C-alpha angles and dihedrals in degrees: 000000000000126000115228123222090255089059096256120130128230120204127202130352092289090074095239112176106229091202091053091049091050092049090050089053095048097044088044088059092047093049090049092052090054090045090052091052089055091044094049091045090052092048095046094049094043090243087119104049100204127139088234139341107295096237090053093046090051093050093046092046090048106044100024128214114011130154108275095251093051091046092050092047096049091045090053089048094049095046094049091046093048091050090047094051094045090053093044088054093051092046089049096048099038123048098190108041113188125191091252091052094048090047088054089048091049086050090051089052090050092051087050090053093045094053102036114018101038092047088049086057091051091247095119128235109332088352093291094138086067099034134318090238090077090074089064093037090060099037094061095058089048093052086051087053091050096047092047092048094047095049092047097045092042086057094047098057119155113250114263114256116240129210090259092056096236095105087227100095126249118343118228 
């Protein structure tokens, strides 16, 4: 690890900015919380016609029978962790994250869920074995995740490096 002149830390030979990765994780959790609010609202109102929230269904399918409070707690932990890791990956791979790019990334995560996780649950591709409405009901929260992440990471840009290495532009 090396410490830059602006106080940020770089880890490994790849030049990953530890502060940027931490921001990705933090904003990923925040974006996942907002996404979850939308998801739970949709489930509670019937707008999202799912047998149960996807994170809860995934945890129940994977670990089996647990007391309901443990199942809920584990589902929340897994969902927040997944959102944090996904955002950290984006922040680590892309230096300048725009809202459009992050919405595309959220859509990619939705597609991954639709072709991997929902079939794992027995709900079919994009949930179509239950109802085709699940595809839209799961896309909307992923778009909320992408917009939130894009707005946050776009504002959390690393300072541009100047030729004098200070990140503050030319010194006079």
